[in-house]
N, CA, C and O atoms as a Tinker XYZ file with bonds, in Angstrom:
   364  protein
     1  N      3.490000   59.898000    8.433000    73     2
     2  CA     2.063000   59.898000    8.714000    64     1     3
     3  C      1.800000   58.879000    9.815000    63     2     4     5
     4  O      2.161000   57.709000    9.691000    81     3
     5  N      1.179000   59.326000   10.874000    73     3     6
     6  CA     0.913000   58.455000   12.013000    64     5     7
     7  C     -0.486000   57.864000   11.986000    63     6     8     9
     8  O     -1.365000   58.304000   11.244000    81     7
     9  N     -0.654000   56.857000   12.816000    73     7    10
    10  CA    -1.935000   56.151000   12.851000    64     9    11
    11  C     -3.061000   57.047000   13.345000    63    10    12    13
    12  O     -4.207000   56.850000   12.942000    81    11
    13  N     -2.781000   58.017000   14.197000    73    11    14
    14  CA    -3.861000   58.875000   14.697000    64    13    15
    15  C     -4.540000   59.627000   13.556000    63    14    16    17
    16  O     -5.768000   59.683000   13.491000    81    15
    17  N     -3.752000   60.199000   12.664000    73    15    18
    18  CA    -4.319000   60.911000   11.517000    64    17    19
    19  C     -5.009000   59.937000   10.568000    63    18    20    21
    20  O     -6.098000   60.222000   10.070000    81    19
    21  N     -4.383000   58.793000   10.316000    73    19    22
    22  CA    -4.977000   57.807000    9.413000    64    21    23
    23  C     -6.284000   57.285000   10.000000    63    22    24    25
    24  O     -7.268000   57.138000    9.275000    81    23
    25  N     -6.310000   57.006000   11.296000    73    23    26
    26  CA    -7.524000   56.496000   11.933000    64    25    27
    27  C     -8.630000   57.553000   11.878000    63    26    28    29
    28  O     -9.801000   57.212000   11.718000    81    27
    29  N     -8.272000   58.818000   12.006000    73    27    30
    30  CA    -9.261000   59.898000   11.878000    64    29    31
    31  C     -9.845000   59.904000   10.468000    63    30    32    33
    32  O    -11.053000   60.073000   10.300000    81    31
    33  N     -9.014000   59.723000    9.469000    73    31    34
    34  CA    -9.494000   59.652000    8.082000    64    33    35
    35  C    -10.436000   58.464000    7.913000    63    34    36    37
    36  O    -11.501000   58.583000    7.307000    81    35
    37  N    -10.031000   57.319000    8.456000    73    35    38
    38  CA   -10.867000   56.117000    8.372000    64    37    39
    39  C    -12.228000   56.403000    8.998000    63    38    40    41
    40  O    -13.260000   56.054000    8.426000    81    39
    41  N    -12.233000   57.028000   10.152000    73    39    42
    42  CA   -13.487000   57.355000   10.820000    64    41    43
    43  C    -14.362000   58.300000   10.007000    63    42    44    45
    44  O    -15.582000   58.138000    9.976000    81    43
    45  N    -13.762000   59.275000    9.356000    73    43    46
    46  CA   -14.517000   60.250000    8.550000    64    45    47
    47  C    -15.216000   59.609000    7.358000    63    46    48    49
    48  O    -16.221000   60.128000    6.873000    81    47
    49  N    -14.690000   58.487000    6.887000    73    47    50
    50  CA   -15.256000   57.845000    5.698000    64    49    51
    51  C    -16.082000   56.604000    6.015000    63    50    52    53
    52  O    -16.471000   55.866000    5.110000    81    51
    53  N    -16.349000   56.374000    7.289000    73    51    54
    54  CA   -17.204000   55.252000    7.683000    64    53    55
    55  C    -18.567000   55.392000    7.007000    63    54    56    57
    56  O    -19.122000   56.487000    6.918000    81    55
    57  N    -19.090000   54.277000    6.537000    73    55    58
    58  CA   -20.388000   54.263000    5.870000    64    57    59
    59  C    -20.321000   54.485000    4.371000    63    58    60    61
    60  O    -21.303000   54.258000    3.664000    81    59
    61  N    -19.174000   54.926000    3.881000    73    59    62
    62  CA   -19.015000   55.139000    2.443000    64    61    63
    63  C    -18.572000   53.833000    1.777000    63    62    64    65
    64  O    -17.942000   53.000000    2.429000    81    63
    65  N    -18.885000   53.640000    0.503000    73    63    66
    66  CA   -18.479000   52.409000   -0.173000    64    65    67
    67  C    -16.975000   52.371000   -0.471000    63    66    68    69
    68  O    -16.379000   53.361000   -0.895000    81    67
    69  N    -16.396000   51.215000   -0.238000    73    67    70
    70  CA   -15.013000   50.904000   -0.587000    64    69    71
    71  C    -15.045000   49.638000   -1.423000    63    70    72    73
    72  O    -16.051000   48.930000   -1.439000    81    71
    73  N    -13.949000   49.346000   -2.119000    73    71    74
    74  CA   -13.900000   48.181000   -2.996000    64    73    75
    75  C    -12.606000   47.414000   -2.771000    63    74    76    77
    76  O    -11.527000   48.003000   -2.710000    81    75
    77  N    -12.721000   46.090000   -2.647000    73    75    78
    78  CA   -11.524000   45.251000   -2.522000    64    77    79
    79  C    -10.836000   45.156000   -3.873000    63    78    80    81
    80  O    -11.365000   45.613000   -4.886000    81    79
    81  N     -9.663000   44.565000   -3.879000    73    79    82
    82  CA    -8.910000   44.404000   -5.128000    64    81    83
    83  C     -9.669000   43.530000   -6.127000    63    82    84    85
    84  O     -9.461000   43.641000   -7.335000    81    83
    85  N    -10.558000   42.650000   -5.619000    73    83    86
    86  CA   -11.365000   41.793000   -6.494000    64    85    87
    87  C    -12.729000   42.424000   -6.792000    63    86    88    89
    88  O    -13.651000   41.753000   -7.254000    81    87
    89  N    -12.835000   43.729000   -6.519000    73    87    90
    90  CA   -14.007000   44.528000   -6.839000    64    89    91
    91  C    -15.259000   44.170000   -6.055000    63    90    92    93
    92  O    -16.372000   44.350000   -6.550000    81    91
    93  N    -15.090000   43.664000   -4.834000    73    91    94
    94  CA   -16.215000   43.439000   -3.941000    64    93    95
    95  C    -16.443000   44.721000   -3.146000    63    94    96    97
    96  O    -15.530000   45.218000   -2.485000    81    95
    97  N    -17.651000   45.250000   -3.212000    73    95    98
    98  CA   -17.955000   46.487000   -2.506000    64    97    99
    99  C    -18.310000   46.195000   -1.049000    63    98   100   101
   100  O    -18.972000   45.202000   -0.745000    81    99
   101  N    -17.864000   47.063000   -0.164000    73    99   102
   102  CA   -18.179000   46.936000    1.257000    64   101   103
   103  C    -18.216000   48.315000    1.887000    63   102   104   105
   104  O    -17.734000   49.293000    1.316000    81   103
   105  N    -18.792000   48.371000    3.061000    73   103   106
   106  CA   -18.753000   49.570000    3.886000    64   105   107
   107  C    -18.264000   49.141000    5.260000    63   106   108   109
   108  O    -18.080000   47.952000    5.519000    81   107
   109  N    -18.056000   50.101000    6.125000    73   107   110
   110  CA   -17.669000   49.771000    7.491000    64   109   111
   111  C    -18.178000   50.843000    8.422000    63   110   112   113
   112  O    -18.519000   51.949000    8.003000    81   111
   113  N    -18.221000   50.499000    9.684000    73   111   114
   114  CA   -18.489000   51.477000   10.733000    64   113   115
   115  C    -17.338000   51.400000   11.717000    63   114   116   117
   116  O    -16.732000   50.344000   11.900000    81   115
   117  N    -17.043000   52.514000   12.343000    73   115   118
   118  CA   -15.910000   52.583000   13.275000    64   117   119
   119  C    -16.418000   53.118000   14.615000    63   118   120   121
   120  O    -16.282000   54.308000   14.899000    81   119
   121  N    -17.007000   52.234000   15.447000    73   119   122
   122  CA   -17.614000   52.679000   16.692000    64   121   123
   123  C    -16.629000   52.974000   17.823000    63   122   124   125
   124  O    -17.030000   53.456000   18.882000    81   123
   125  N    -15.373000   52.695000   17.611000    73   123   126
   126  CA   -14.365000   52.918000   18.652000    64   125   127
   127  C    -12.984000   52.721000   18.066000    63   126   128   129
   128  O    -12.678000   53.239000   16.992000    81   127
   129  N    -12.157000   51.981000   18.761000    73   127   130
   130  CA   -10.799000   51.712000   18.304000    64   129   131
   131  C    -10.759000   50.459000   17.418000    63   130   132   133
   132  O     -9.758000   49.745000   17.378000    81   131
   133  N    -11.846000   50.213000   16.724000    73   131   134
   134  CA   -11.939000   49.083000   15.798000    64   133   135
   135  C    -12.996000   49.432000   14.759000    63   134   136   137
   136  O    -13.739000   50.401000   14.918000    81   135
   137  N    -13.058000   48.646000   13.705000    73   135   138
   138  CA   -14.139000   48.826000   12.746000    64   137   139
   139  C    -14.777000   47.495000   12.427000    63   138   140   141
   140  O    -14.187000   46.430000   12.610000    81   139
   141  N    -16.008000   47.589000   11.943000    73   139   142
   142  CA   -16.796000   46.416000   11.558000    64   141   143
   143  C    -17.177000   46.575000   10.092000    63   142   144   145
   144  O    -17.719000   47.606000    9.694000    81   143
   145  N    -16.892000   45.552000    9.292000    73   143   146
   146  CA   -17.120000   45.570000    7.846000    64   145   147
   147  C    -18.492000   44.979000    7.527000    63   146   148   149
   148  O    -18.901000   43.978000    8.114000    81   147
   149  N    -19.191000   45.609000    6.595000    73   147   150
   150  CA   -20.473000   45.106000    6.087000    64   149   151
   151  C    -20.333000   44.898000    4.593000    63   150   152   153
   152  O    -19.888000   45.780000    3.860000    81   151
   153  N    -20.725000   43.708000    4.160000    73   151   154
   154  CA   -20.694000   43.387000    2.731000    64   153   155
   155  C    -21.972000   42.656000    2.381000    63   154   156   157
   156  O    -22.422000   41.796000    3.138000    81   155
   157  N    -22.558000   42.982000    1.255000    73   155   158
   158  CA   -23.825000   42.379000    0.816000    64   157   159
   159  C    -24.908000   42.506000    1.883000    63   158   160   161
   160  O    -25.721000   41.599000    2.061000    81   159
   161  N    -24.915000   43.623000    2.585000    73   159   162
   162  CA   -25.941000   43.871000    3.589000    64   161   163
   163  C    -25.767000   43.130000    4.898000    63   162   164   165
   164  O    -26.624000   43.221000    5.776000    81   163
   165  N    -24.669000   42.394000    5.047000    73   163   166
   166  CA   -24.432000   41.642000    6.285000    64   165   167
   167  C    -23.084000   42.017000    6.870000    63   166   168   169
   168  O    -22.102000   42.207000    6.153000    81   167
   169  N    -23.063000   42.116000    8.181000    73   167   170
   170  CA   -21.813000   42.450000    8.850000    64   169   171
   171  C    -20.905000   41.217000    8.886000    63   170   172   173
   172  O    -21.328000   40.129000    9.276000    81   171
   173  N    -19.659000   41.409000    8.473000    73   171   174
   174  CA   -18.666000   40.337000    8.492000    64   173   175
   175  C    -18.320000   40.049000    9.947000    63   174   176   177
   176  O    -18.173000   40.979000   10.739000    81   175
   177  N    -18.190000   38.800000   10.304000    73   175   178
   178  CA   -17.959000   38.394000   11.682000    64   177   179
   179  C    -16.494000   38.584000   12.079000    63   178   180   181
   180  O    -15.786000   37.619000   12.369000    81   179
   181  N    -16.054000   39.839000   12.087000    73   179   182
   182  CA   -14.680000   40.129000   12.476000    64   181   183
   183  C    -14.550000   41.617000   12.763000    63   182   184   185
   184  O    -15.093000   42.448000   12.034000    81   183
   185  N    -13.835000   41.944000   13.818000    73   183   186
   186  CA   -13.495000   43.339000   14.110000    64   185   187
   187  C    -12.061000   43.570000   13.666000    63   186   188   189
   188  O    -11.205000   42.705000   13.851000    81   187
   189  N    -11.799000   44.718000   13.087000    73   187   190
   190  CA   -10.451000   45.086000   12.673000    64   189   191
   191  C    -10.016000   46.253000   13.544000    63   190   192   193
   192  O    -10.588000   47.341000   13.475000    81   191
   193  N     -9.008000   46.019000   14.359000    73   191   194
   194  CA    -8.592000   47.014000   15.345000    64   193   195
   195  C     -7.728000   48.111000   14.752000    63   194   196   197
   196  O     -7.121000   47.952000   13.694000    81   195
   197  N     -7.692000   49.212000   15.453000    73   195   198
   198  CA    -6.806000   50.312000   15.088000    64   197   199
   199  C     -5.356000   49.819000   15.079000    63   198   200   201
   200  O     -4.567000   50.216000   14.222000    81   199
   201  N     -5.013000   48.964000   16.025000    73   199   202
   202  CA    -3.658000   48.400000   16.090000    64   201   203
   203  C     -3.336000   47.615000   14.825000    63   202   204   205
   204  O     -2.217000   47.684000   14.316000    81   203
   205  N     -4.312000   46.868000   14.318000    73   203   206
   206  CA    -4.137000   46.126000   13.069000    64   205   207
   207  C     -3.779000   47.084000   11.934000    63   206   208   209
   208  O     -2.878000   46.805000   11.143000    81   207
   209  N     -4.486000   48.211000   11.856000    73   207   210
   210  CA    -4.207000   49.195000   10.816000    64   209   211
   211  C     -2.853000   49.862000   11.039000    63   210   212   213
   212  O     -2.143000   50.147000   10.075000    81   211
   213  N     -2.489000   50.113000   12.280000    73   211   214
   214  CA    -1.185000   50.728000   12.573000    64   213   215
   215  C     -0.054000   49.833000   12.082000    63   214   216   217
   216  O      0.920000   50.317000   11.505000    81   215
   217  N     -0.180000   48.548000   12.308000    73   215   218
   218  CA     0.858000   47.611000   11.862000    64   217   219
   219  C      0.894000   47.506000   10.345000    63   218   220   221
   220  O      1.970000   47.421000    9.753000    81   219
   221  N     -0.279000   47.513000    9.712000    73   219   222
   222  CA    -0.339000   47.440000    8.246000    64   221   223
   223  C      0.187000   48.727000    7.620000    63   222   224   225
   224  O      0.768000   48.703000    6.536000    81   223
   225  N     -0.016000   49.840000    8.298000    73   223   226
   226  CA     0.430000   51.136000    7.785000    64   225   227
   227  C      1.934000   51.160000    7.541000    63   226   228   229
   228  O      2.414000   51.836000    6.631000    81   227
   229  N      2.669000   50.419000    8.359000    73   227   230
   230  CA     4.126000   50.349000    8.202000    64   229   231
   231  C      4.533000   49.721000    6.863000    63   230   232   233
   232  O      5.665000   49.902000    6.415000    81   231
   233  N      3.621000   48.988000    6.229000    73   231   234
   234  CA     3.910000   48.325000    4.949000    64   233   235
   235  C      3.373000   49.090000    3.748000    63   234   236   237
   236  O      3.476000   48.612000    2.619000    81   235
   237  N      2.810000   50.258000    3.969000    73   235   238
   238  CA     2.215000   51.015000    2.872000    64   237   239
   239  C      3.248000   51.874000    2.173000    63   238   240   241
   240  O      4.128000   52.423000    2.836000    81   239
   241  N      3.174000   52.010000    0.855000    73   239   242
   242  CA     2.156000   51.416000    0.003000    64   241   243
   243  C      2.459000   49.944000   -0.267000    63   242   244   245
   244  O      3.616000   49.549000   -0.418000    81   243
   245  N      1.414000   49.155000   -0.323000    73   243   246
   246  CA     1.534000   47.732000   -0.633000    64   245   247
   247  C      0.862000   47.489000   -1.978000    63   246   248   249
   248  O     -0.180000   48.073000   -2.276000    81   247
   249  N      1.451000   46.644000   -2.766000    73   247   250
   250  CA     0.938000   46.394000   -4.110000    64   249   251
   251  C     -0.370000   45.618000   -4.112000    63   250   252   253
   252  O     -1.232000   45.841000   -4.962000    81   251
   253  N     -0.514000   44.704000   -3.155000    73   251   254
   254  CA    -1.712000   43.851000   -3.096000    64   253   255
   255  C     -1.933000   43.384000   -1.665000    63   254   256   257
   256  O     -1.023000   43.469000   -0.840000    81   255
   257  N     -3.134000   42.891000   -1.360000    73   255   258
   258  CA    -3.434000   42.445000    0.003000    64   257   259
   259  C     -2.501000   41.351000    0.519000    63   258   260   261
   260  O     -2.240000   41.278000    1.719000    81   259
   261  N     -2.007000   40.517000   -0.361000    73   259   262
   262  CA    -1.110000   39.447000    0.088000    64   261   263
   263  C      0.192000   39.999000    0.669000    63   262   264   265
   264  O      0.902000   39.294000    1.386000    81   263
   265  N      0.504000   41.260000    0.361000    73   263   266
   266  CA     1.700000   41.881000    0.934000    64   265   267
   267  C      1.539000   42.151000    2.430000    63   266   268   269
   268  O      2.524000   42.358000    3.139000    81   267
   269  N      0.295000   42.147000    2.905000    73   267   270
   270  CA     0.049000   42.340000    4.341000    64   269   271
   271  C     -0.781000   41.171000    4.887000    63   270   272   273
   272  O     -1.616000   41.354000    5.773000    81   271
   273  N     -0.544000   39.982000    4.354000    73   271   274
   274  CA    -1.352000   38.816000    4.730000    64   273   275
   275  C     -1.249000   38.461000    6.209000    63   274   276   277
   276  O     -2.079000   37.709000    6.721000    81   275
   277  N     -0.246000   38.991000    6.899000    73   275   278
   278  CA    -0.121000   38.731000    8.327000    64   277   279
   279  C     -1.065000   39.610000    9.155000    63   278   280   281
   280  O     -1.131000   39.459000   10.375000    81   279
   281  N     -1.788000   40.517000    8.516000    73   279   282
   282  CA    -2.757000   41.390000    9.193000    64   281   283
   283  C     -4.149000   40.790000    9.094000    63   282   284   285
   284  O     -4.470000   40.137000    8.100000    81   283
   285  N     -4.978000   40.998000   10.102000    73   283   286
   286  CA    -6.351000   40.509000   10.049000    64   285   287
   287  C     -7.111000   41.212000    8.936000    63   286   288   289
   288  O     -6.916000   42.400000    8.681000    81   287
   289  N     -7.981000   40.452000    8.280000    73   287   290
   290  CA    -8.805000   41.031000    7.226000    64   289   291
   291  C     -7.991000   41.776000    6.190000    63   290   292   293
   292  O     -8.323000   42.903000    5.824000    81   291
   293  N     -6.927000   41.152000    5.718000    73   291   294
   294  CA    -5.978000   41.855000    4.846000    64   293   295
   295  C     -6.638000   42.453000    3.604000    63   294   296   297
   296  O     -6.222000   43.519000    3.152000    81   295
   297  N     -7.653000   41.797000    3.042000    73   295   298
   298  CA    -8.316000   42.348000    1.847000    64   297   299
   299  C     -8.999000   43.670000    2.177000    63   298   300   301
   300  O     -8.923000   44.623000    1.402000    81   299
   301  N     -9.661000   43.726000    3.319000    73   299   302
   302  CA   -10.346000   44.958000    3.727000    64   301   303
   303  C     -9.353000   46.004000    4.221000    63   302   304   305
   304  O     -9.470000   47.183000    3.888000    81   303
   305  N     -8.390000   45.578000    5.005000    73   303   306
   306  CA    -7.378000   46.505000    5.522000    64   305   307
   307  C     -6.638000   47.169000    4.371000    63   306   308   309
   308  O     -6.455000   48.386000    4.363000    81   307
   309  N     -6.214000   46.367000    3.395000    73   307   310
   310  CA    -5.509000   46.897000    2.229000    64   309   311
   311  C     -6.403000   47.852000    1.449000    63   310   312   313
   312  O     -5.971000   48.946000    1.085000    81   311
   313  N     -7.647000   47.449000    1.190000    73   311   314
   314  CA    -8.560000   48.279000    0.397000    64   313   315
   315  C     -8.779000   49.638000    1.055000    63   314   316   317
   316  O     -8.842000   50.658000    0.367000    81   315
   317  N     -8.894000   49.658000    2.363000    73   315   318
   318  CA    -9.105000   50.917000    3.075000    64   317   319
   319  C     -7.836000   51.762000    3.034000    63   318   320   321
   320  O     -7.887000   52.941000    2.681000    81   319
   321  N     -6.705000   51.173000    3.391000    73   319   322
   322  CA    -5.468000   51.950000    3.455000    64   321   323
   323  C     -4.983000   52.431000    2.088000    63   322   324   325
   324  O     -4.330000   53.471000    2.002000    81   323
   325  N     -5.286000   51.705000    1.036000    73   323   326
   326  CA    -4.825000   52.104000   -0.298000    64   325   327
   327  C     -5.830000   52.987000   -1.030000    63   326   328   329
   328  O     -5.543000   53.462000   -2.129000    81   327
   329  N     -6.990000   53.212000   -0.449000    73   327   330
   330  CA    -7.989000   54.089000   -1.055000    64   329   331
   331  C     -7.500000   55.537000   -0.974000    63   330   332   333
   332  O     -6.943000   55.952000    0.042000    81   331
   333  N     -7.706000   56.290000   -2.033000    73   331   334
   334  CA    -7.241000   57.671000   -2.086000    64   333   335
   335  C     -7.778000   58.561000   -0.982000    63   334   336   337
   336  O     -7.100000   59.499000   -0.563000    81   335
   337  N     -8.988000   58.284000   -0.501000    73   335   338
   338  CA    -9.561000   59.080000    0.587000    64   337   339
   339  C     -8.778000   58.901000    1.880000    63   338   340   341
   340  O     -8.710000   59.814000    2.702000    81   339
   341  N     -8.193000   57.732000    2.057000    73   339   342
   342  CA    -7.434000   57.442000    3.275000    64   341   343
   343  C     -5.964000   57.771000    3.067000    63   342   344   345
   344  O     -5.326000   58.330000    3.959000    81   343
   345  N     -5.421000   57.436000    1.917000    73   343   346
   346  CA    -4.017000   57.712000    1.614000    64   345   347
   347  C     -3.721000   59.207000    1.617000    63   346   348   349
   348  O     -2.716000   59.654000    2.168000    81   347
   349  N     -4.609000   59.966000    0.994000    73   347   350
   350  CA    -4.416000   61.390000    0.893000    64   349   351
   351  C     -3.098000   61.778000    0.229000    63   350   352   353
   352  O     -2.586000   62.871000    0.470000    81   351
   353  N     -2.544000   60.897000   -0.604000    73   351   354
   354  CA    -1.277000   61.171000   -1.269000    64   353   355
   355  C     -0.060000   61.011000   -0.363000    63   354   356   357
   356  O      1.051000   61.379000   -0.746000    81   355
   357  N     -0.262000   60.462000    0.836000    73   355   358
   358  CA     0.844000   60.331000    1.790000    64   357   359
   359  C      1.685000   59.071000    1.588000    63   358   360   361
   360  O      2.794000   58.990000    2.115000    81   359
   361  N      1.193000   58.104000    0.852000    73   359   362
   362  CA     1.995000   56.907000    0.533000    64   361   363
   363  C      1.546000   56.338000   -0.783000    63   362   364
   364  O      2.089000   55.331000   -1.237000    81   363
């Protein structure tokens, strides 16, 4: 499974609720080759690039966010990549 297909899935689910491993709900928008996370009605001050997800994808499936701690926003990156809507049973 390549990043192009995974990034397309991520884009299709923008605006939908996701949950971190600690059960914090968030959403995101994907205006380009990056995404912006919103939690508690406020946008988190960080962009997560498609490249960041491509690198994290190489570690999937990961048991917990600390398994990809070298990636930016590992809690959000992990939550998105391990969500069934994004995984699609591919990892």
